[in-house]
N, C-alpha and C positions, 0 to 999 in steps of 0.2 A: 919970457924965452924968446929969443929972436925968431923970426920966420925965416926959412931956408930960401936962398935965391932959386928962383923957378928954373934957371939955366943949369943948376948944379943937383937940384933935387930929383932924384931917382925914384920913380914909383910905377910899380907894376902889379896888376891885380890878375891873377892867374886862376883858371876854374878848372877843377878835377875832372877828368874825362874828356876835356877839349883842348885844354893848353899843356896839361901833363897827364900821366898816367892814363894815356889814350888806350882805349880798349879794355880797361879795368871796369868790369860791371858794377862794382861796388863804388868806387870813384865817382862813376858817372850817376849813379843813383844819389849818392849823398850831396852832390854839388857843393863840395867845399871850395872856398876861396882861400888862395895863399897870396901872401903879400910880399913884394921885395922893396924895401926902402933903402936908400943909399945917398952917397955923395959922389956925383959923377967924376968931379976933379980927383978925389983920392981914390976913387975906384972901389971904396968899401960899400957892402950892403949887408943888411940883415933880412932873414926870412922869416916871416910870421907864419907859424904852424905849418911846417913843411912835412905833410904826411903823403902816404901812398907811393911817391915816387921821389924820394929826395935826390938821388943821383940825376934824375931829369931835371928837376929843379935848378941843381948847381949848374948843369949844363946850360939851361936857359939864360941864367943871369951872366954867366961866363961868355956867353954869345954876344951879350951886350957890352961886353969888357969890364964887367964888375967881377968882384971877388966876394965870396960869403965870409964874413968875419964875425957873425954872431947869429943867434936864433932868438926871436920873442915868441914865448908860448902865451896864448891866451888862457888856456885852461888843460887839464889833463887828459881829456877824452881821446881815444885812440884814433879818431878820425882827424884830430888835429895834431897830435904829436907822436902816433904810432902806438902799437899795442894789440891786444886782442879785443874783438868786439863782434857780437852775434855769430860767433864761430869763425870769424875770419881773423887773420894775422895781417896787420896793417904796418907797413914800414913807415919808419918816422925818424925821430932825431937820433936815436941809435945807430941806424943806417947811414944818416948823414955825417956823423962823427967818423965814420970810417973812411969818408971821402975828404972831409976838411976838418981840421982842428980848431974849434971855437967854442966860446961860452954859451950856455943855453939860461937865457933870462927868463925867470919865472916869479911869481908872486910868492913871498915867503910862506903864506898859508897854504900854498898848493904844493910845496916841496914833498911833503910825504906821500902824496897822491900820484905825483908824477914818477917818484921812485918805485911805487908799486907796480906801475902799469907801462912804463916805457922803456925798460931795459937799460937805462944810463945809472950812473953812480953819483952820489952827492957831490964829490968834486967837481963833477962836470956841470953843476948847475950853479947860477948866481942868483940868489934871494934878494928880492926888491920888496919895498914898501910903496904905497901910494904917492904920488908925486915925484918919485925918483925920476932921474932923466938918464937915459942910456944915449951916449955919443957915438955917431957913426961918421967918421971923418969930422966935418964941422956941422953934421946935421944932429939936431937934438930932439929926441922922442921922449915924451912925457908920459909915464906910466900911470894909470888911473885904475885903482882898485875897485872892482864892481862884483863883489860877491853876490851870490844867489842861486845862479846856475850851478857853480862850483864854489868851493870855500875861497879859492884864490882866483877867480875869474878877473881877468884885468884887460882893459883896452888902452889903446895907444894913440896919442894926440900929437899930430905932427903936420906941419906945412898946410893948415887949413883942413886937414883930413882927421876923421875919428875912425880907426879900425877896431870894431867892437866884437869880434869873436861871436860867442853865442850869449852875450848878454842882450843885445838889442838888434833886431832885424828890421827892414823896412816895414814890415807887417808882422807885429807881434814880438815876443821875446823868447829867451830860452826857457826850456823847461825847468820845472823845480820840483820834479817827483823822481829824481835820480839820486844815487849815493852822493852825499855831500851838499844836495841842494838845500835852500832854505827861502821859502817864499816871501818871509818878512824882510830878508837882506836883499832880495831881488827888488822888492817896493824901494827900499832905501836906495839901491843902485840906481835904478830907474829915475828916482827923484832927483838925483844927482845928474844924471845925463839930461834931464829935462831942462837943466840950466846951461847947457851947453849953448854957445852962439848959434842962431838960426843958419848964418852962412856957413858954417862948417858942414863939410860933406861927409855922410856916414857911409862907411864900407863895412858890410857885415860879414860874418863867418860862413854862410851859406848863401847861394843864390835861390831862395825862397821865393822871390818875386820876379816879374819881368825885368824890371830894372835892376841893376848892379849896384847903383848907388843912387843917393838922394841927399838933398841938403836937410839938415836937422829941422829947419823950419817947415819943410813940407812934410817930414816924418812925424813931426809933432801934431800937425793938422791931420794926417790921414791914417796913423797908426792907432788902432782901437785901445792899445795898452794905455796910452797916456790919458785917455778919456775914462776908460773903465777901471783902471787900477789907480791911477793918479788923480783922477778928477780934474785935469787941467782943461 
């Protein structure tokens, strides 16, 4: 897969409660990251996990001259794609589709979970397998199935960056005690991610560390999960 031209590669990391959903107490507490990935020349971009304030996220990328032409969902949890959580109703992909018409790209095993929780219908989803590529303009985004946190958790590899959702954080990994979680599958997924090149930069689904991103090489050295769970 070819690397995107840096001049064309549009990339934004947006933090809930700071860059969007400002004033939303839950969004501020959950410190979710939403990512915008696109091709500046064509103006097309996709949003990764647009929750809390989908209209505000569309406004943010449109202010950059970009148009939302798709959504990539890392997994079904409400703080990533909308739905009910802890007594709160969180806006997400269903609300985004009221603003723009675009496909929602999910891992195939996640489809029934997304349908139960998000308020969208199956015809609005595109199911994928691991190693599938989603094209945005001339930008190619590789999908990496990383089950464990949920059955269809997936990461996105593009332009020297790994957007990891709740599979891998700078410190630790996603929980495996929730509906659909599987500790053994998480170990297998983390083993797969341990093989990602050291110079790839990890961008997680939450800001659980002071830093917002780090190279995989430094994460492999500092994240206890690679030592305690994988023994690397």
